[in-house]
N, C-alpha and C positions, 0 to 999 in steps of 0.2 A: 909177688907169693900176693897170690888172690885172698882175700878176705872181705866180709861179709862188711856191705855200703849200703844207706838207705839216700836215695834221689830225691829232693823233694823240684818240682817243676810245674810255678806257675803260668798260668794258662789263660788266655779271652775264653770267653766260653763260646766255641766255635766247631758247627759239626764234620766230623773226619780230622779231626787235629792228635784224637787218641791212636788212630792209624799209625800217623804217617811221623808220630813218637814211637812203634812202635816200633816199626821197618829199620829206625837208626841204631836199636839196637838189637834185631835180624842181621842186619849187614853185619855187625862188628860179631855176629855167632855170639852174642852173650845175650844167656838167660836171661828172661828177667822172672825169680821167683816171686814174688809178688805183687798185684797196683793194686792199687786203691784210687778212687778221685771223689772228692769231694767239696763244697764250696770254701772258701779262705774269710780271711779275716780282712779284709780288701774286701766290699762291693764290685760287681759284674770281674773277678775274679779267682779261678780254679786251680786249685790243686790236686796232682797227682803225687802219690809216694811211692815210687818205684824200690824194690829191694832187687839187687844183683849180686852176687858174688862174685867179687871180678879182681885183674890188680887193680893200683889206684892209678897207675898211667893213662891206660886205657878207658877208665870213672873217667877218669880228666879229659877225656880225648871226646867223650860221649856227652861231656857235656857243652859244652867247646857246641860240639856240633845241634845238638837241643836251642843252644843261643841264638843260633844259628835263622830258626824255624818263624815267620811270619807272626803269628798269633801267642809265640809263650815268650814271657816275661822275662822271666830267672827264673835258676835252673843252681841248684848247690846240691852238695852232694857230703853227707855226713858221715865219720863211722859209729857203729855201735851206741859207744859208751857216751859221747855225746848228744845223745838221742831217748826221748822217753818212746815209749813204744807198750805196743798190749795188741792181738787179735781176740777174736771173740771166738768157739766154734759150741757147736750145734750135733750133740749128740741120741740119737733115736735107740731109747735099746725096751726090749720087752717089759710089760708089766710085770711078766707070770718073775722075772727075775727081781724086780723089787721085794714081789709077794712071799718067795720063796726065803728067804734068809736073809743075815743082814747087813751081807758081805756086800752088795751093790751101795747101800746107803751111806756103809764107812768111807767105801772109795769116793764117793760125793764127800761128804761135811771131813775129810782129810785132803780130801782138792781142792778144797773150796768153793766150788763148782755150787749151782743148783738147782733147784729141779722148776721150770715152766709151766708144763703141763702134763697130767698124767689123766691117759685115757685108756681106755676098754682092753687096747690091746698093747699100747705102746708110751713110752714116759719120754718126756723131752726133756736135757740135760743141756746146760750153761755153762761153760765155762771162758773166763776173761785173762789171760796170758800171755807169757810171752808161745813162743811154736813151739817150744822144748818145752812147755805146762799140759800144753793142749795138745799134744801129742804123747804124754807119761798118761794124763788119762784116760787114753786114745785105749795106750795099750796096757790099762789098770781091767776098762769094761770090755774088751776084744773075747776072752772070755764065755762071756753072759752074752753072746748074740744082739752084734749090735745091730739095726736092723740100717743107718742109715749115719751121716757122719760130712758134717761141711764147717769149713772156719776160711775166714776172711780174711784177706788182705789185712798188713799193716795201718795201724795207725802211730802218726807216729810228729812229734813235735819237739821243735831244738832244744834244749835245755839255755842255750845264751841265749839272752838277753833280746842283739838289733840282730834282723836280719832284713826278710820281706818289707814289713811296713817302713822302714828307713829306706831302704835300697828304694821305694816308692816316694817318696818325702823330694830325697834326690834327685832323683829324676827328674818328678816335678817344679825344686828348684832348676837346676839349668832346663830344664825347657821356657819356662818364666826370662831366662836371663839372656834368651836366644829370642827370642822374641818381641 
């Protein structure tokens, strides 16, 4: 049965690695719902956060393929309940929609969104939350004439304590043992 998984891929910062990572998903006909890249807690190591909706058995195969890549240090997969995750969305609406009444202002307040900038022609609103939260605000603002919308990929961190840093320490201990 398909379910949503968050995949964390720790890599060296190399040109072309994102392409090699995405090809692994393409070959297995897995659609990437979202992808973000950033530095990690370990200097010189970067993290990709990839969200997919797939069967667990296929996700495990993808993890194994990812770890065969030379510049991939380690890959993990998680169910949503084991992650703390957020996305950010920006909405551009006509400023006239705010000026014409209190509806848009009330939508912004009740959605715990905030106004980033107000220009003569448009206003930019920011909402942080899960995809369902940002989509709900989109649906509420759409009747007022959305001029623009963008949503980031997921940023996520596992709830449990032991993970990548401990893995790196184990690798370092093993490498000094064999030297």
